[in-house]
N, C-alpha and C positions, 0 to 999 in steps of 0.2 A: 646308258647312253643317249641324249636326246637329237632325236631325228629333226635336222633342220631342212624344210621344204623350201622352193623356189619365193621369194618376197611375195606377199598379197596386201593389197591395200583398199581402205573402203571406207564411207563414211561412218562413223559410229554413234554418233545422234541423229536425232529426228531430220530429215529432208524440212527443208523451210527456213524461211528467214526466223534468224534469232540472233540472240547477243552473242553466243558464242557456238563453232560447232570442233567435235573433235573428230580428226581421222586417224584411222589405226592403221599400223604399219607393221607386218611380222613376217621372218624367218630368214633363212642364212641372204644376209647383204642387205637387210631394212637398214641396218643402223646408216651403212654408207650409201644406200639409195637417196636415204632424208640429206645426209650429210652434204650429198652434191645438186641440193637446190636450198639450205639452209646457210645462211650468212652469219654465223656467230662463234658459238663455241664450235672445236672440232668435237663431234657425239663421240666417235669412234673412241676419244680418251676420256669423254666425261665419264662419273662413277654412275652404276646401276641406279635408279630411282632419283634422278635428279630434274628439276626443271629448269632449260635453258633459254634466254630470251635472245628473238633474233629476227631476221628478217627470211621470208622465204621470195628469193628471185630466180624469174627467166632470164636469164643473162644480167644486162641491167637494169634491166624492168623489175621494179617492185611489185611485189603480189600483195604481201601483209606483213604487218606485224605479228608475229605468233611465239608461244610458248611451246616446247618440244620435250618432254618427256621420255627419257631413256630408261630401257627395260632390260637387261643384258640376263642372257640365256644361262643357268635356267630359272632365275627370278622374274617369271614376267605371267602371264595369265595362259600362255600359251608352250610355255619354257622353251621357245625361240626369241633370238633378238628382237625386239621390240620398238618401237617409237609409237606414240601419240603427239601430234600435231594439234594444238589448242587455237585454232584461228579465230576470225571474226565469222560470223553465223550471213554471211553473205553466199547466198547458193553459185553465185559466180568465182567468187575466191576459192569454194569449195571444188566445183568443176576445175580451176585454172590447176591447184594444187596437186590432184588427183592426175591430170592429164601431164602433170612435170614427172611426177611419182613414178608413170607408165613409161615414159618416156628415159627413165633412168634404171628399168630393169623391173617394178613392179608389174604385176597383172591385176586388175580387179577382184576382190577376192567374192566368192561364191556363198550361198545363204549361210550360214552357221557354220562357215569354213574355219574360224577361229576355235570355235569353241571344239570343232572335229579334231582339230590338230593339237588342241589341251587334251582332248581326251585319247588322240594317237600318244602323245608325249608322256602320260600317264600321271596326268595332274589329277586327274580322276575317272571314276568309272562311266557307263553309259547311263546308269540310272541317275547319278550326280548330272552327267552332262544334260542329260533332258530336263532336271530341274530347273538349269539355267533359264529354258525357254519358259516354263511355267511362272518363273519368279518374274521375269518381264512381262509376263501375261498378267499377273497377278489385280486383281482389282478391289480387293477387301481384305481385311485384317487374317481371316481365316485362312483362305487360298494363300496367302502369302506366309504364312507361318507355314503352312504344309511344304510350301517347294523351300523355304530355308532350313526345312527339316530333312528334307532328302540332299539339298546342296549340300548339308554339313554330313551325310554320311547315312540317315537314315534307316533303313531295314538291309542297307548294303552291309554294313558293320557288324548286323547282326547276323548275318548270313554267311560272312566270311569266314569266319572262324570254323564253322561246323561245315562247309563245305569243304576246307580243308582236311577235316579230319576226316569227311567223307571218302576225298581221294585217297587219302592214306589206307582206310580198307579195302578200295577198290584194287590198290597197288596188291595188296594183301593176298583177296582175292584170285587176283589175275596171277601173282607167284605160284598161288598153289598149281593152276593150270600145267606148271612148267614141272611141277612132280607128282603128276597125275598117276602113276602107277605105284606111289610110295603111299599114297593113301596119309598126306599130309593135310594138316590145317594151321594156316597161319594167321586168318581173321577168325577169333572170337566170335560166334553168331550172338551170342548174347550182347557181346558191347555192340555190335552191329545192330542190334535191334534197339538197345537202347538209344543209340545216334541217331535213328532215323525216326524214333519216336520225339529225342528231342529236337529235330530239323522239325516235324511237323507242327510240333507246339509254338514253334516261330512262324510257321507260314500259315498254319490255318488262320490263326486271327487277322493275318495281314489281307488271304483272301477275303475273309469276312467284312474285313472295314471299306473294302473296294464302294459298295452304294454309298456307304455313308460318304467316304471320301468324295466319290464324285460329284454328288449331291451338295456338298458344301463350296466345290470347286466352280460346280456350275449355276447353284444358286437352288435354297430351297423350297420348293413349290408347298404353295399356301392356296388352299380355295376359302373362298369366301362364299357361304352358302345360308340361303335365305328367302324367303317368300317375297315376291313382288312389292315395291314401295317400303322394303324395311329399314333401308338405307346403304345396302351393298356399295355400291357404288361413290355415296357419299365416304363412308369409308375409307374405299380406297382412294380417294381424293384426299382425305385427311393424312392417312400413312406416306402418301407418295407428296405429300403438300404442292399437289399441282391439280390443274383440273384435267385430269386424265380421262375419265368416265363421266358420260352427259348425265345431267341429274334432273327430272322433271318429275311433277305429281302423279304422272301419267303410269300405271301400272305396267309391266312387259316392255318399257323402253330399253332395256339392255337386253338384246337380244343375241350376243353373240358373248363369247368369253374375250373378255379382256385381260394382256397380261403386261406385268412392268415387274421392274426388280428396282430392290432397294436394301440400302446396307443398312442392320440396325445391331450397333456394337462390334464392328466389324465382321459379322457373318451376313452374307449376302441370301437374301428372299425372293422369291421368284411370285408375286400375289398374282391371283387368276380369279377377276372380279364374273362372277356368273350371271345368267338367267334366273330370273327368280321361279321358283319353284312351285306350279300351280297346275290346277286342270286346266286345258285350254282346246280352243277346238283353231287358233290362228295358226298356220302351217309354218310360219316363219319361227313362231316362237315355241314351237314345239320340237324343232330341231333346234333352238337356243337350249330351250329343258335338254335333252340329251347329251348336249356340249357339256352343260354343267354337272350332268352325271361323270361325264369322261375325266372330267378335270378333277372331281373328285378322286377318281379311283387312284389319279397318278398324283395326288396331293400325297406330302408327308405329314403337313398340318393342315386340318379343317378348322375354321373358324365360322360356328354356326352363329348367326345373326337372327334375335327374333326382336321383337317389340313387346308382344304380347303372349302371356301362358298359353295358350290356343295354339299359335304360332310353334311354340318351344315342343308341345306335344304333338305336333304334325310332323315336322323336321325328326324327331327321335322315332318316331314310327315306320317314317318314311326309309332312315338312312342307318338305323341303328346296325343293321347288318353289313352294311359295307363298310366302315369306319373302325371295324374291330382292331385291324392291324395299325391305326393310325393314332396321332396326338390330337386329339380333341380340345377344342377351349368352346366352352358356350358365351356368347356376349349380349347382355341384354342390351340394345341400343335404345336413343330416347329417354332414356333415364331421368331427363332433368326435367319433362313435362309427363311421364306414366306415373301413375300411383300404384302399380301394380307391384309386388314383390317376386325379387328374384331370386333363385336357388342360389343359398349360400354360396357354394362354389362358381358362380358366374361372375364374372366382369361385366361393373355396370361401366357405359358410355355414352357420350350425346355426340355422333360424330361430325352433326352439322355444327355443334359450338366447340367442337373439338376438345371433350372432356372425356378423361381417360385414356385419352391415346397413348400418352409417356406412359401408362400403366402396361397398356395392352404391348406395346414393346417390348418393355421390360418380362411382361409373360412371354413372348414370343421367342427372347433371347434366352429364358430358360428352357422351354421345351426344346430348343435347337440344343442345349448344350448337355442336356439329359441322354445317360446311355450311351456317350461318345465313348469311341473305341481308345485305344493306349495312346502314347505320345506318337506313335508311327501309324499312319495311314495311307493306304494305297488311293492314286488317284488317276493312272494311269492304265488304259486299257492292253497295251503291249505286255505291261509288266503282271496285272491282272492273268493275262492267258499264260505264260510263263511260267507262273506260280502253280495255276491249276494243273498244268503238264508236270509240273516239277512233283507235286504232290501224288500225282495218279502214279506218277513211276517208283515214289516212295511206298506207294501201298502193294504195288507190284513187289516191290524188294521183300517186305514185311509176308506178303502171301508167300512167295517163295520159301521163306524162313520156316514158316508154320509148315510148309510140305516136304522140306528138308531137300527142295534142288539142288540139283549141281550146280559147281561154282562156276562153269561158262554160261548157265542160264542166269544165275546169279550177279555177275559183273555184266551181264548185259545192260539189265535192269538198273544196275547201279552207273553203268554209262551214261544211260539216257537220260537219268534226273542231274547227272551230273553237266551234260549238253544243254540242258533247259535252263540249269543256275547259269553255266557259262554264256548263253544268250542272252541271258537278262543282265546281268553286271557288264558284257561285251568282250571277256575273256576268248567267248567263240563270236563272230561279227563276219558279215558277208560285205560285199563294195553295196549291194542292193539295200542292206538294211541301212548303213549308214546314210545312203544317200535318202532314203526313206523318211528317216528321222532328223539329220540338220537341214533338209531341204525345207522344211517347216519354220526353221529360223529365220528372223530376219538378217539382213545382209549389213557386215559390220559386225555381227557378234558371234 
């Protein structure tokens, strides 16, 4: 049964002047409230999913010509009766229509309230609801795809069946407690152990995917490392296609780490141009060099830039230990004027003349795509923490099985795992949790 709440309204499109604006209305009486200000076909008698042309009027005063789309429960985003008013994108018109709706029984929606109602009415689980916000915020193909996968079920569907089986085993263990004096066993311990292991085979890869998933969402950090005047800032400018960093012939021009973001073939990279690595007595430059080393430690990909073989040897000696766990690309710059032969695996470029930059972008995409996890990747810290707690509880169950602990303690550990899984998908919620999650959404979504 759909729980229809009081009607709410909000601007669903971005605020400001535009060609059109869409005002969303949802809840018990939403269609009637829209009918009260709409002059055209009676919306209460209109078919669901139809667009109806007419006027929005305040008494005899015409506010705008509009299209009103009707969505009747349960065939709407919130599963409630809903309308969407498409009007001209004037802030004055939007304001007047919202005022009229509120005069006819609506109230302004809180941030994320439409999505929260969709969750409450069973449109999707909490993980999928959170994906709505990620989808809106996605600014590159990789983060967009992660959000789409999560919105369409993602790991929720992977966990659903296993959770139901775990509930079954929990009920069997609980049943045993009612027959404690008769020493009966309803839950086969070997089957329970196999189920726990199956659950962990699903959970552990998800937990391990969090770091890479979060990096894809926020941008893969790429440090550009090299000696002074080797062309690091020129390379950054060539990649970004703008004069982001100052470029001069004076060694040590870059004294602080400079960051900017670029999307290559749908993957976001966060480039860090660093101070040149060399021995110096300049205090400010020394601080810059220390920041370069810190940037290298945070980077997932390191671009070592050199022009002469001696520079390459120096960088290899200085940083060999620091980059063992990172993806490294050696790049020989100034290849158009230098006669020195590079290592066969090194990339040849001329940052100043924009030669080899497209090949570098291809290589960056290749490095970012290597060893990626499966289709489902974790990007949300809340999900990560709850999956870690779930896995710890499952380990407690396995340890309990190996020690042949009594059913009451076993049931307690199973209940803890189910509790964390329930918090993850929204089967178990609190008002504070929902307020925290949906409060981060934009108004109108």
